[in-house]
MIVO-255196 format. One record per residue: residue number from 0; x, y, z of N, C-alpha, C in turn. Coordinates in steps of 0.1 Angstrom, whole numbers. Layout:
// MIVO-255196
(pt NUM; (X; Y; Z); (X; Y; Z); (X; Y; Z)) ...
***
This chain:
// MIVO-255196
(pt 0; (8; -12; 0); (0; 0; 0); (9; 13; 0)) (pt 1; (20; 12; 7); (29; 24; 8); (39; 23; -3)) (pt 2; (43; 35; -8); (53; 36; -18); (67; 33; -12)) (pt 3; (71; 20; -13); (83; 15; -6); (88; 3; -14)) (pt 4; (101; 2; -17); (106; -9; -24); (102; -22; -17)) (pt 5; (95; -31; -24); (89; -42; -18); (93; -55; -25)) (pt 6; (105; -60; -22); (111; -71; -29); (114; -82; -20)) (pt 7; (115; -94; -26); (119; -106; -19); (133; -110; -20)) (pt 8; (141; -104; -29); (155; -107; -31); (163; -98; -22)) (pt 9; (173; -104; -15); (181; -96; -6); (189; -85; -14)) (pt 10; (193; -74; -7); (200; -63; -14); (213; -68; -20)) (pt 11; (220; -76; -13); (234; -80; -18); (233; -89; -30)) (pt 12; (221; -95; -33); (219; -104; -44); (214; -98; -56)) (pt 13; (210; -85; -55); (204; -79; -67); (214; -76; -78)) (pt 14; (226; -74; -74); (236; -70; -85); (238; -81; -95)) (pt 15; (235; -94; -92); (237; -105; -101); (225; -108; -109)) (pt 16; (214; -100; -107); (202; -104; -114); (197; -92; -122)) (pt 17; (189; -95; -132); (183; -85; -140); (173; -77; -132)) (pt 18; (173; -64; -134); (164; -55; -126); (150; -59; -127)) (pt 19; (146; -65; -139); (132; -69; -141); (128; -80; -132)) (pt 20; (138; -88; -127); (135; -100; -119); (131; -96; -105)) (pt 21; (135; -84; -100); (133; -81; -86); (125; -68; -84)) (pt 22; (124; -60; -94); (118; -47; -91); (103; -49; -91)) (pt 23; (96; -44; -81); (82; -45; -80); (74; -33; -85)) (pt 24; (62; -35; -88); (53; -24; -92); (51; -15; -80)) (pt 25; (49; -2; -83); (47; 8; -73); (32; 9; -69)) (pt 26; (29; 13; -57); (16; 15; -53); (12; 30; -56)) (pt 27; (4; 32; -66); (0; 46; -70); (-9; 53; -60)) (pt 28; (-15; 45; -51); (-25; 51; -42); (-18; 58; -30)) (pt 29; (-5; 55; -28); (2; 62; -17); (-4; 59; -3)) (pt 30; (-7; 69; 4); (-13; 67; 18); (-28; 67; 18)) (pt 31; (-34; 67; 6); (-49; 66; 6); (-54; 54; 13)) (pt 32; (-49; 42; 10); (-54; 30; 17); (-52; 31; 33)) (pt 33; (-41; 37; 37); (-39; 38; 52); (-50; 47; 58)) (pt 34; (-53; 58; 51); (-64; 67; 56); (-77; 59; 56)) (pt 35; (-80; 53; 44); (-93; 46; 43); (-94; 35; 53)) (pt 36; (-84; 26; 55); (-86; 16; 65); (-87; 21; 80)) (pt 37; (-80; 32; 82); (-81; 38; 96); (-95; 44; 98)) (pt 38; (-101; 50; 88); (-115; 55; 90); (-124; 43; 91)) (pt 39; (-122; 33; 82); (-131; 22; 83); (-130; 15; 96)) (pt 40; (-118; 14; 102); (-117; 7; 115); (-123; 16; 126)) (pt 41; (-121; 29; 125); (-127; 38; 136); (-142; 38; 135)) (pt 42; (-148; 37; 124); (-162; 36; 122); (-168; 22; 124)) (pt 43; (-161; 13; 118); (-167; -1; 117); (-167; -8; 131)) (pt 44; (-156; -7; 138); (-156; -14; 151); (-166; -9; 161)) (pt 45; (-167; 4; 163); (-178; 9; 172); (-192; 6; 168)) (pt 46; (-194; 7; 155); (-207; 4; 149); (-210; -11; 151)) (pt 47; (-201; -20; 149); (-203; -34; 151); (-205; -38; 166)) (pt 48; (-198; -31; 174); (-200; -33; 189); (-214; -29; 193)) (pt 49; (-218; -17; 188); (-232; -13; 191); (-242; -23; 185)) (pt 50; (-239; -28; 173); (-248; -38; 168); (-248; -51; 177)) (pt 51; (-237; -54; 182); (-236; -66; 190); (-244; -65; 203)) (pt 52; (-243; -53; 209); (-251; -50; 222); (-266; -50; 219)) (pt 53; (-270; -44; 208); (-284; -43; 205); (-290; -57; 202)) (pt 54; (-282; -65; 194); (-287; -78; 191); (-287; -87; 203)) (pt 55; (-278; -85; 212); (-278; -93; 225); (-291; -90; 233)) (pt 56; (-295; -78; 233); (-307; -74; 240); (-319; -81; 233)) (pt 57; (-320; -80; 220); (-331; -86; 213); (-331; -101; 214)) (pt 58; (-319; -107; 215); (-318; -122; 216); (-323; -126; 230)) (pt 59; (-319; -119; 240); (-324; -122; 254); (-339; -120; 256)) (pt 60; (-344; -110; 248); (-358; -107; 249); (-367; -116; 242)) (pt 61; (-363; -120; 229); (-372; -128; 221); (-369; -143; 221)) (pt 62; (-357; -147; 224); (-353; -161; 224); (-354; -167; 210)) (pt 63; (-350; -160; 200); (-351; -164; 186); (-337; -169; 181)) (pt 64; (-337; -179; 173); (-324; -184; 167); (-318; -174; 158)) (pt 65; (-327; -166; 151); (-323; -156; 142); (-312; -147; 148)) (pt 66; (-314; -142; 160); (-304; -133; 166); (-291; -139; 169)) (pt 67; (-292; -153; 172); (-279; -160; 174); (-270; -159; 161)) (pt 68; (-277; -161; 150); (-269; -161; 137); (-264; -147; 135)) (pt 69; (-272; -137; 137); (-268; -123; 135); (-257; -119; 145)) (pt 70; (-257; -124; 157); (-247; -121; 166); (-233; -128; 162)) (pt 71; (-234; -140; 156); (-222; -146; 151); (-217; -139; 139)) (pt 72; (-225; -134; 130); (-221; -126; 119); (-214; -113; 123)) (pt 73; (-220; -106; 133); (-214; -94; 137); (-201; -96; 145)) (pt 74; (-200; -107; 153); (-187; -110; 160); (-176; -114; 150)) (pt 75; (-179; -121; 139); (-169; -125; 130); (-165; -112; 121)) (pt 76; (-174; -103; 119); (-170; -91; 113); (-160; -83; 121)) (pt 77; (-163; -82; 134); (-153; -76; 143); (-140; -82; 142)) (pt 78; (-139; -96; 143); (-126; -103; 142); (-119; -100; 129)) (pt 79; (-127; -99; 118); (-121; -96; 105); (-115; -82; 105)) (pt 80; (-122; -72; 111); (-117; -59; 112); (-104; -58; 120)) (pt 81; (-104; -66; 131); (-92; -65; 139); (-80; -72; 133)) (pt 82; (-82; -84; 128); (-71; -92; 122); (-66; -87; 108)) (pt 83; (-76; -85; 100); (-73; -82; 86); (-69; -67; 84)) (pt 84; (-78; -58; 89); (-76; -44; 87); (-65; -39; 97)) (pt 85; (-67; -41; 110); (-58; -35; 120); (-44; -41; 120)) (pt 86; (-44; -55; 121); (-31; -62; 122); (-25; -63; 108)) (pt 87; (-33; -68; 98); (-27; -71; 85); (-23; -58; 77)) (pt 88; (-33; -50; 75); (-31; -38; 66); (-23; -27; 73)) (pt 89; (-28; -23; 85); (-22; -12; 92); (-9; -15; 99)) (pt 90; (-9; -25; 108); (3; -27; 116); (14; -34; 107)) (pt 91; (11; -45; 101); (22; -52; 94); (27; -44; 82)) (pt 92; (17; -39; 74); (21; -33; 61); (25; -18; 62)) (pt 93; (16; -10; 69); (18; 4; 69); (29; 8; 79)) (pt 94; (29; 1; 91); (38; 5; 102); (51; -2; 101)) (pt 95; (51; -15; 101); (63; -23; 101); (68; -27; 87)) (pt 96; (60; -24; 76); (64; -28; 63); (68; -43; 62)) (pt 97; (61; -51; 70); (62; -65; 70); (77; -69; 74)) (pt 98; (84; -60; 81); (97; -64; 85); (96; -70; 99)) (pt 99; (91; -83; 99); (88; -90; 111); (92; -105; 109)) (pt 100; (93; -112; 120); (97; -127; 118); (87; -134; 109)) (pt 101; (92; -143; 100); (84; -150; 91); (73; -158; 98)) (pt 102; (77; -164; 109); (67; -173; 116); (56; -165; 121)) (pt 103; (58; -153; 126); (48; -144; 131); (38; -140; 119)) (pt 104; (44; -136; 108); (37; -132; 97); (27; -143; 92)) (pt 105; (33; -155; 91); (24; -167; 87); (14; -170; 97)) (pt 106; (17; -169; 110); (7; -172; 120); (-5; -162; 119)) (pt 107; (-1; -149; 117); (-12; -139; 116); (-20; -142; 103)) (pt 108; (-14; -147; 93); (-21; -150; 81); (-31; -160; 83)) (pt 109; (-28; -170; 91); (-38; -181; 95); (-50; -174; 102)) (pt 110; (-48; -165; 111); (-59; -159; 118); (-67; -150; 109)) (pt 111; (-60; -143; 100); (-67; -134; 90); (-77; -143; 81)) (pt 112; (-72; -153; 76); (-81; -162; 67); (-92; -168; 75)) (pt 113; (-89; -173; 87); (-99; -179; 96); (-110; -169; 99)) (pt 114; (-106; -157; 102); (-117; -146; 105); (-125; -143; 93)) (pt 115; (-118; -142; 81); (-124; -140; 68); (-134; -151; 65)) (pt 116; (-131; -163; 66); (-140; -174; 63); (-151; -174; 73)) (pt 117; (-149; -171; 86); (-160; -171; 96); (-170; -160; 93)) (pt 118; (-165; -148; 89); (-174; -137; 85); (-183; -140; 74)) (pt 119; (-177; -148; 64); (-186; -151; 52); (-195; -162; 55)) (pt 120; (-190; -173; 61); (-198; -185; 63); (-208; -184; 74)) (pt 121; (-207; -174; 83); (-217; -171; 93); (-230; -167; 86)) (pt 122; (-229; -162; 74); (-241; -158; 66); (-249; -170; 60)) (pt 123; (-242; -181; 58); (-248; -192; 52); (-259; -198; 61)) (pt 124; (-256; -202; 74); (-268; -207; 82); (-278; -197; 84)) (pt 125; (-275; -184; 84); (-285; -174; 85); (-294; -174; 73)) (pt 126; (-289; -175; 61); (-297; -176; 49); (-305; -189; 49)) (pt 127; (-299; -200; 53); (-307; -212; 53); (-319; -211; 63)) (pt 128; (-316; -205; 75); (-327; -203; 84); (-338; -194; 79)) (pt 129; (-334; -183; 72); (-344; -174; 66); (-352; -182; 55)) (pt 130; (-345; -190; 47); (-353; -198; 37); (-363; -207; 43)) (pt 131; (-359; -214; 53); (-368; -223; 60); (-380; -215; 66)) (pt 132; (-377; -204; 72); (-387; -196; 79); (-397; -191; 69)) (pt 133; (-393; -187; 57); (-402; -181; 47); (-409; -192; 39)) (pt 134; (-403; -203; 36); (-409; -213; 27); (-414; -225; 35)) (pt 135; (-410; -227; 47); (-415; -239; 55); (-416; -234; 69)) (pt 136; (-426; -225; 72); (-427; -220; 85); (-430; -230; 96)) (pt 137; (-438; -240; 93); (-441; -250; 103); (-428; -258; 107)) (pt 138; (-420; -262; 97); (-408; -269; 100); (-398; -260; 107)) (pt 139; (-399; -247; 104); (-390; -237; 110); (-392; -237; 126)) (pt 140; (-405; -238; 130); (-408; -238; 144); (-403; -250; 151)) (pt 141; (-401; -261; 144); (-396; -273; 150); (-381; -274; 151)) (pt 142; (-374; -269; 142); (-360; -271; 141); (-352; -258; 144)) (pt 143; (-358; -247; 145); (-351; -234; 148); (-353; -230; 162)) (pt 144; (-342; -231; 170); (-342; -226; 184); (-328; -222; 187)) (pt 145; (-326; -213; 198); (-313; -208; 200); (-302; -218; 203)) (pt 146; (-305; -228; 211); (-295; -238; 214); (-290; -245; 202)) (pt 147; (-299; -249; 193); (-295; -255; 180); (-286; -245; 172)) (pt 148; (-290; -233; 171); (-283; -222; 164); (-269; -221; 170)) (pt 149; (-268; -221; 183); (-254; -220; 189); (-245; -232; 185)) (pt 150; (-251; -244; 184); (-243; -255; 180); (-238; -254; 165)) (pt 151; (-247; -249; 157); (-244; -247; 143); (-233; -237; 141)) (pt 152; (-234; -226; 149); (-224; -215; 148); (-211; -220; 153)) (pt 153; (-211; -228; 164); (-199; -233; 169); (-192; -242; 159)) (pt 154; (-199; -250; 152); (-194; -259; 141); (-188; -250; 130)) (pt 155; (-195; -239; 126); (-190; -231; 115); (-177; -224; 120)) (pt 156; (-176; -219; 132); (-164; -212; 136); (-152; -222; 137)) (pt 157; (-155; -234; 142); (-144; -244; 142); (-139; -248; 128)) (pt 158; (-149; -249; 119); (-144; -252; 105); (-137; -240; 99)) (pt 159; (-141; -228; 102); (-134; -216; 97); (-120; -216; 102)) (pt 160; (-118; -219; 115); (-105; -219; 120); (-96; -230; 114)) (pt 161; (-102; -241; 112); (-94; -252; 106); (-91; -249; 91)) (pt 162; (-100; -242; 84); (-98; -239; 70); (-87; -228; 69)) (pt 163; (-84; -221; 79); (-73; -211; 78); (-59; -216; 80)) (pt 164; (-58; -229; 85); (-45; -234; 87); (-37; -236; 75)) (pt 165; (-42; -241; 64); (-34; -243; 51); (-28; -230; 46)) (pt 166; (-34; -218; 50); (-30; -206; 45); (-18; -200; 53)) (pt 167; (-12; -209; 61); (0; -206; 67); (11; -204; 57)) (pt 168; (9; -211; 45); (19; -211; 34); (15; -201; 23)) (pt 169; (5; -192; 26); (1; -182; 16); (12; -173; 13)) (pt 170; (14; -171; 0); (25; -161; -5); (19; -147; -5)) (pt 171; (27; -137; -1); (23; -123; -2); (23; -119; -16)) (pt 172; (11; -116; -22); (10; -113; -36); (16; -100; -39)) (pt 173; (17; -91; -29); (24; -78; -32); (39; -80; -34)) (pt 174; (45; -90; -27); (59; -91; -26); (65; -103; -33)) (pt 175; (57; -113; -37); (62; -125; -43); (66; -122; -58)) (pt 176; (79; -122; -60); (85; -119; -73); (85; -131; -82)) (pt 177; (84; -143; -77); (85; -155; -85); (71; -158; -91)) (pt 178; (70; -165; -102); (57; -169; -107); (50; -178; -97)) (pt 179; (36; -179; -97); (29; -188; -88); (33; -202; -89)) (pt 180; (36; -208; -78); (40; -222; -77); (27; -231; -77)) (pt 181; (28; -244; -79); (16; -252; -77); (9; -251; -64)) (pt 182; (17; -249; -53); (11; -247; -40); (3; -233; -40)) (pt 183; (9; -223; -46); (2; -210; -47); (-11; -212; -54)) (pt 184; (-11; -219; -65); (-23; -221; -73); (-34; -228; -65)) (pt 185; (-30; -239; -58); (-39; -246; -50); (-45; -238; -39)) (pt 186; (-37; -230; -32); (-42; -221; -22); (-51; -210; -27)) (pt 187; (-48; -204; -39); (-56; -194; -44); (-70; -199; -48)) (pt 188; (-70; -210; -55); (-83; -216; -59); (-91; -221; -47)) (pt 189; (-84; -226; -37); (-91; -229; -24); (-97; -217; -18)) (pt 190; (-89; -206; -18); (-94; -194; -12); (-106; -188; -19)) (pt 191; (-106; -187; -32); (-117; -181; -39); (-129; -190; -39)) (pt 192; (-127; -203; -38); (-139; -212; -36); (-145; -210; -23)) (pt 193; (-137; -210; -12); (-143; -209; 1); (-150; -195; 4)) (pt 194; (-143; -184; -1); (-148; -171; 2); (-158; -165; -8)) (pt 195; (-159; -172; -19); (-168; -166; -29); (-177; -176; -37)) (pt 196; (-171; -185; -45); (-179; -193; -54); (-188; -202; -46)) (pt 197; (-184; -209; -36); (-193; -218; -29); (-204; -210; -21)) (pt 198; (-201; -200; -13); (-212; -193; -6); (-221; -186; -16)) (pt 199; (-216; -180; -26); (-225; -173; -36); (-234; -183; -43)) (pt 200; (-229; -195; -46); (-238; -206; -52); (-249; -209; -42)) (pt 201; (-246; -210; -29); (-257; -213; -19); (-267; -202; -19)) (pt 202; (-262; -189; -18); (-271; -178; -18); (-279; -177; -30)) (pt 203; (-274; -180; -42); (-281; -179; -54); (-292; -189; -54)) (pt 204; (-290; -201; -50); (-300; -212; -50); (-311; -209; -40)) (pt 205; (-307; -205; -28); (-318; -203; -18); (-326; -190; -21)) (pt 206; (-319; -180; -26); (-327; -168; -29); (-336; -170; -41)) (pt 207; (-332; -179; -51); (-340; -182; -62); (-352; -190; -57)) (pt 208; (-350; -199; -48); (-361; -207; -43); (-371; -199; -35)) (pt 209; (-366; -189; -28); (-375; -180; -20); (-384; -172; -30)) (pt 210; (-377; -166; -40); (-385; -158; -50); (-395; -167; -58)) (pt 211; (-391; -179; -61); (-400; -188; -68); (-412; -191; -60)) (pt 212; (-409; -194; -47); (-421; -198; -38); (-430; -186; -37)) (pt 213; (-425; -174; -35); (-434; -163; -33); (-442; -160; -46)) (pt 214; (-436; -161; -58); (-443; -159; -70); (-453; -170; -73)) (pt 215; (-449; -182; -69); (-459; -193; -71); (-471; -191; -63)) (pt 216; (-469; -187; -50); (-480; -185; -41); (-490; -174; -47)) (pt 217; (-484; -163; -52); (-492; -153; -57); (-499; -157; -70)) (pt 218; (-493; -165; -78); (-499; -170; -90); (-511; -180; -87)) (pt 219; (-509; -188; -77); (-520; -197; -73); (-532; -189; -68)) (pt 220; (-529; -179; -61); (-540; -170; -56); (-548; -164; -67)) (pt 221; (-541; -159; -77); (-547; -153; -89); (-555; -163; -97)) (pt 222; (-550; -176; -98); (-557; -186; -106); (-570; -190; -99)) (pt 223; (-570; -192; -85); (-581; -198; -78); (-591; -187; -75)) (pt 224; (-587; -176; -71); (-596; -165; -66); (-599; -155; -77)) (pt 225; (-590; -154; -87); (-592; -143; -97); (-584; -131; -93)) (pt 226; (-581; -123; -103); (-573; -111; -100); (-581; -101; -92)) (pt 227; (-594; -100; -93); (-602; -90; -86); (-602; -94; -71)) (pt 228; (-604; -107; -68); (-605; -111; -54); (-591; -109; -48)) (pt 229; (-581; -113; -55); (-567; -112; -49); (-564; -97; -47)) (pt 230; (-568; -88; -56); (-565; -74; -54); (-572; -69; -42)) (pt 231; (-585; -74; -40); (-593; -69; -28); (-587; -75; -15)) (pt 232; (-582; -87; -16); (-576; -93; -4); (-563; -85; 0)) (pt 233; (-555; -82; -11); (-543; -75; -9); (-545; -61; -3)) (pt 234; (-556; -55; -8); (-560; -41; -3); (-564; -42; 12)) (pt 235; (-571; -54; 15); (-575; -55; 29); (-564; -58; 39)) (pt 236; (-552; -63; 33); (-541; -66; 42); (-536; -53; 49)) (pt 237; (-533; -53; 62); (-527; -41; 68); (-515; -36; 61)) (pt 238; (-514; -23; 60); (-502; -17; 52); (-489; -21; 58)) (pt 239; (-488; -22; 71); (-475; -25; 77); (-471; -40; 73)) (pt 240; (-481; -49; 71); (-478; -62; 67); (-473; -63; 53)) (pt 241; (-479; -55; 44); (-474; -54; 30); (-460; -49; 29)) (pt 242; (-457; -39; 37); (-444; -33; 37); (-434; -43; 42)) (pt 243; (-438; -51; 53); (-429; -60; 59); (-425; -71; 50)) (pt 244; (-435; -76; 42); (-432; -87; 32); (-421; -82; 23)) (pt 245; (-423; -70; 17); (-413; -65; 8); (-399; -63; 14)) (pt 246; (-399; -58; 26); (-386; -55; 33); (-379; -68; 37)) (pt 247; (-387; -78; 41); (-382; -91; 45); (-374; -97; 33)) (pt 248; (-381; -98; 22); (-374; -104; 10); (-363; -95; 6)) (pt 249; (-364; -82; 6); (-354; -73; 2); (-342; -75; 11)) (pt 250; (-344; -77; 24); (-333; -79; 34); (-325; -91; 30)) (pt 251; (-332; -102; 28); (-325; -114; 24); (-316; -112; 11)) (pt 252; (-322; -106; 2); (-314; -103; -11); (-303; -93; -8)) (pt 253; (-305; -83; 0); (-295; -73; 2); (-283; -78; 9)) (pt 254; (-284; -86; 20); (-273; -90; 27); (-264; -99; 18)) (pt 255; (-270; -108; 11); (-262; -117; 2); (-257; -109; -10)) (pt 256; (-265; -100; -16); (-261; -93; -28); (-250; -83; -25)) (pt 257; (-250; -77; -14); (-239; -67; -10); (-226; -75; -9)) (pt 258; (-227; -87; -3); (-215; -95; -2); (-210; -99; -16)) (pt 259; (-218; -103; -24); (-214; -108; -38); (-208; -96; -46)) (pt 260; (-214; -85; -45); (-209; -73; -53); (-196; -68; -47)) (pt 261; (-194; -67; -34); (-182; -62; -28); (-170; -71; -29)) (pt 262; (-173; -84; -30); (-162; -94; -30); (-158; -98; -44)) (pt 263; (-167; -95; -54); (-165; -100; -68); (-152; -94; -74)) (pt 264; (-149; -81; -72); (-136; -75; -78); (-124; -82; -72)) (pt 265; (-123; -84; -59); (-111; -91; -54); (-110; -105; -59)) (pt 266; (-120; -112; -60); (-120; -126; -66); (-114; -125; -80)) (pt 267; (-119; -116; -88); (-115; -115; -102); (-100; -111; -103)) (pt 268; (-96; -102; -95); (-82; -97; -95); (-72; -109; -91)) (pt 269; (-76; -116; -81); (-68; -127; -76); (-66; -138; -87)) (pt 270; (-77; -141; -95); (-75; -150; -106); (-67; -144; -117)) (pt 271; (-69; -131; -120); (-61; -125; -130); (-47; -125; -126)) (pt 272; (-43; -123; -114); (-29; -123; -109); (-24; -137; -112)) (pt 273; (-32; -147; -110); (-27; -161; -111); (-24; -165; -126)) (pt 274; (-31; -160; -135); (-30; -165; -149); (-25; -154; -159)) (pt 275; (-27; -141; -156); (-24; -131; -166); (-12; -123; -162)) (pt 276; (-13; -115; -152); (-3; -105; -148); (-1; -105; -133)) (pt 277; (11; -104; -128); (14; -105; -114); (11; -91; -108)) (pt 278; (6; -91; -95); (5; -79; -88); (19; -73; -85)) (pt 279; (29; -81; -84); (42; -76; -81); (48; -69; -92)) (pt 280; (44; -72; -105); (51; -66; -116); (43; -55; -123)) (pt 281; (30; -56; -123); (22; -47; -131); (15; -38; -122)) (pt 282; (17; -25; -123); (12; -15; -114); (-3; -14; -115)) (pt 283; (-9; -17; -127); (-23; -17; -129); (-30; -28; -121)) (pt 284; (-24; -40; -121); (-29; -51; -113); (-28; -48; -98)) (pt 285; (-17; -41; -95); (-14; -37; -81); (-25; -27; -76)) (pt 286; (-28; -18; -85); (-38; -8; -82); (-52; -15; -80)) (pt 287; (-55; -24; -90); (-68; -31; -89); (-69; -39; -77)) (pt 288; (-58; -45; -73); (-58; -54; -61); (-60; -45; -48)) (pt 289; (-54; -34; -47); (-56; -25; -36); (-70; -20; -35)) (pt 290; (-76; -16; -46); (-90; -11; -46); (-100; -22; -43)) (pt 291; (-97; -34; -48); (-106; -46; -46); (-106; -50; -31)) (pt 292; (-94; -49; -25); (-93; -52; -10); (-101; -41; -2)) (pt 293; (-99; -29; -6); (-106; -18; 1); (-121; -20; 0)) (pt 294; (-126; -24; -12); (-140; -26; -14); (-145; -38; -6)) (pt 295; (-137; -49; -6); (-142; -61; 1); (-143; -59; 16)) (pt 296; (-133; -51; 22); (-134; -49; 36); (-146; -40; 40)) (pt 297; (-151; -32; 31); (-163; -24; 34); (-175; -33; 38)) (pt 298; (-175; -46; 34); (-185; -55; 37); (-186; -57; 52)) (pt 299; (-176; -55; 60); (-176; -58; 74); (-183; -47; 82)) (pt 300; (-187; -36; 75); (-192; -24; 83); (-206; -20; 78)) (pt 301; (-212; -27; 68); (-224; -22; 63); (-237; -28; 69)) (pt 302; (-236; -39; 76); (-247; -46; 80); (-255; -38; 90)) (pt 303; (-249; -30; 99); (-255; -22; 108); (-266; -13; 101)) (pt 304; (-262; -7; 90); (-271; 3; 83); (-282; -5; 76)) (pt 305; (-280; -17; 72); (-291; -25; 66); (-301; -29; 77)) (pt 306; (-296; -33; 89); (-305; -36; 100); (-313; -24; 104)) (pt 307; (-307; -12; 105); (-314; 0; 109); (-325; 4; 98)) (pt 308; (-322; 1; 86); (-331; 5; 75); (-344; -4; 76)) (pt 309; (-342; -17; 79); (-353; -27; 78); (-360; -28; 91)) (pt 310; (-354; -28; 102); (-360; -33; 115); (-362; -22; 125)) (pt 311; (-375; -20; 128); (-379; -11; 139); (-374; -16; 152)) (pt 312; (-376; -29; 156); (-371; -34; 169); (-356; -31; 170)) (pt 313; (-348; -33; 159); (-334; -31; 160); (-331; -16; 163)) (pt 314; (-338; -7; 156); (-336; 7; 158); (-339; 11; 172)) (pt 315; (-350; 5; 177); (-354; 8; 191); (-343; 3; 201)) (pt 316; (-338; -9; 198); (-327; -14; 207); (-315; -6; 206)) (pt 317; (-311; -1; 195); (-300; 8; 193); (-302; 21; 201)) (pt 318; (-314; 26; 200); (-317; 39; 207); (-317; 36; 222)) (pt 319; (-321; 25; 227); (-320; 22; 241); (-306; 21; 246)) (pt 320; (-298; 15; 237); (-283; 13; 241); (-277; 27; 242)) (pt 321; (-279; 35; 232); (-273; 49; 232); (-278; 57; 243)) (pt 322; (-290; 56; 247); (-296; 64; 258); (-294; 57; 271)) (pt 323; (-287; 45; 271); (-284; 38; 284); (-297; 35; 292)) (pt 324; (-307; 30; 285); (-319; 26; 292); (-323; 12; 287)) (pt 325; (-331; 6; 296); (-336; -8; 293); (-350; -7; 287)) (pt 326; (-353; -18; 279); (-367; -19; 273); (-377; -20; 284)) (pt 327; (-388; -12; 282); (-398; -12; 292); (-408; -24; 291)) (pt 328; (-417; -26; 301); (-426; -37; 300); (-436; -36; 288)) (pt 329; (-439; -24; 283); (-448; -23; 272); (-441; -30; 260)) (pt 330; (-428; -27; 258); (-422; -33; 246); (-421; -48; 248)) (pt 331; (-419; -53; 260); (-419; -67; 262); (-432; -74; 259)) (pt 332; (-443; -67; 264); (-456; -73; 261); (-459; -72; 246)) (pt 333; (-455; -62; 239); (-457; -60; 225); (-450; -72; 218)) (pt 334; (-437; -75; 222); (-430; -86; 215); (-437; -99; 218)) (pt 335; (-442; -101; 231); (-449; -114; 234); (-461; -115; 226)) (pt 336; (-469; -105; 224); (-481; -106; 216); (-478; -110; 202)) (pt 337; (-468; -105; 196); (-464; -108; 182); (-459; -122; 181)) (pt 338; (-454; -128; 192); (-449; -141; 192); (-461; -151; 193)) (pt 339; (-472; -147; 200); (-483; -156; 202); (-492; -157; 190)) (pt 340; (-493; -147; 182); (-502; -147; 171); (-499; -158; 161)) (pt 341; (-487; -160; 157); (-485; -171; 147); (-488; -185; 152)) (pt 342; (-486; -187; 165); (-489; -200; 171); (-503; -203; 169)) (pt 343; (-512; -194; 173); (-526; -196; 171); (-530; -198; 157)) (pt 344; (-524; -190; 148); (-527; -191; 134); (-523; -205; 128)) (pt 345; (-512; -210; 132); (-507; -223; 127); (-516; -234; 133)) (pt 346; (-521; -233; 145); (-530; -243; 151); (-543; -244; 143)) (pt 347; (-548; -232; 141); (-561; -232; 134); (-560; -237; 119)) (pt 348; (-548; -234; 113); (-546; -239; 99); (-544; -254; 99)) (pt 349; (-539; -260; 109); (-537; -274; 109); (-550; -281; 112)) (pt 350; (-560; -275; 119); (-572; -282; 123); (-583; -281; 113)) (pt 351; (-581; -273; 103); (-592; -272; 93); (-586; -272; 79)) (pt 352; (-591; -281; 70); (-586; -281; 56); (-590; -269; 49)) (pt 353; (-602; -263; 53); (-606; -251; 46); (-597; -239; 49)) (pt 354; (-592; -238; 61); (-583; -227; 64); (-569; -230; 58)) (pt 355; (-565; -242; 56); (-553; -244; 49); (-554; -239; 34)) (pt 356; (-565; -242; 28); (-567; -237; 15); (-568; -222; 14)) (pt 357; (-574; -216; 24); (-574; -201; 24); (-560; -195; 27)) (pt 358; (-553; -202; 35); (-539; -197; 38); (-530; -198; 25)) (pt 359; (-532; -208; 17); (-524; -209; 5); (-528; -199; -5)) (pt 360; (-541; -195; -5); (-545; -186; -16); (-545; -171; -11)) (pt 361; (-545; -169; 2); (-545; -155; 7); (-531; -149; 5)) (pt 362; (-530; -136; 3); (-517; -129; 2); (-508; -132; 14)) (pt 363; (-496; -134; 12); (-487; -139; 22); (-484; -129; 33)) (pt 364; (-487; -132; 45); (-485; -123; 57); (-474; -130; 65)) (pt 365; (-462; -126; 66); (-452; -133; 73); (-454; -133; 88)) (pt 366; (-451; -144; 94); (-453; -145; 109); (-442; -138; 116)) (pt 367; (-443; -136; 129); (-433; -129; 136); (-420; -136; 136)) (pt 368; (-420; -149; 136); (-407; -156; 136); (-401; -158; 122)) (pt 369; (-408; -154; 112); (-403; -154; 99); (-398; -141; 94)) (pt 370; (-399; -131; 102); (-394; -118; 98); (-379; -117; 101)) (pt 371; (-372; -108; 93); (-358; -107; 95); (-354; -102; 109)) (pt 372; (-361; -92; 113); (-357; -86; 126); (-369; -85; 135)) 
***
């Protein structure tokens, strides 16, 4: 990131080699990445800590598995900010210029990749939980509870830590003057598969199934009841329910789509470095890699704003945290009332075939435990 000779060949050995073999590409951004990462760290860590406290209050109040997944996602984002941004980019690169023992550098690399994998894969069980909640609400009530969610998150974190161990041998793309070795190729493809291709494939399939289910339900209503009756039923639906349906689906798409968009440039640049031009030799690839890393790390600080945009309970919890107050009994009764409504609705729908038919044809009103927040 800093304009500094960044080579792997010792100074005394340069005289016997062609300058092209050891001279690296310069970073044209200068100190801009340092300023950017410092601002991102100063904003992102406090925001994620605030998110963590607010979600903890909501989790203790509602006892929903959803908040366990969101807590895990926020915690892994904080770890990514600390290990990747603070230790990796600021301390190692900007301050010490990676003039540190090799064992320490490689050990930190393991922690960086483990935190990165945890941050991304914590979104996968969250997306699966939302898919089951929206498309199979009765099954969701049976299998989704906080204790089970904690076990799933524990397994995800353990796998993320284990997946970071092979990256002890990761080559520094900024400083590796030699062509990629077979080990480098294997690690790069493993990396892009774990952090992008595999999770994005899961997100694409689940989001497509969710959209297909919602469209199919709407089409069945129009076929059985007619467009006029469906329009009348939709008009009779409370406005806040109609808005919540759109925001729930939009939230599912937003969390995964933001990740896919922000991480796509870095994935492309890494593959380009592997097969076309090296980051070490080509300043344009160097510039693209710096910008792609800056864009990818932005993903660790945007969830707070998405939650605030979608969720009134989350905004209320954040306001309570900032004002140093606890949720009152009215809010607790309000949350309890919304938890009891879907239980009665599901009981009545199971006891009557007529109500099951009406439920399938009526415009979809999400239950309290199927909402994002």
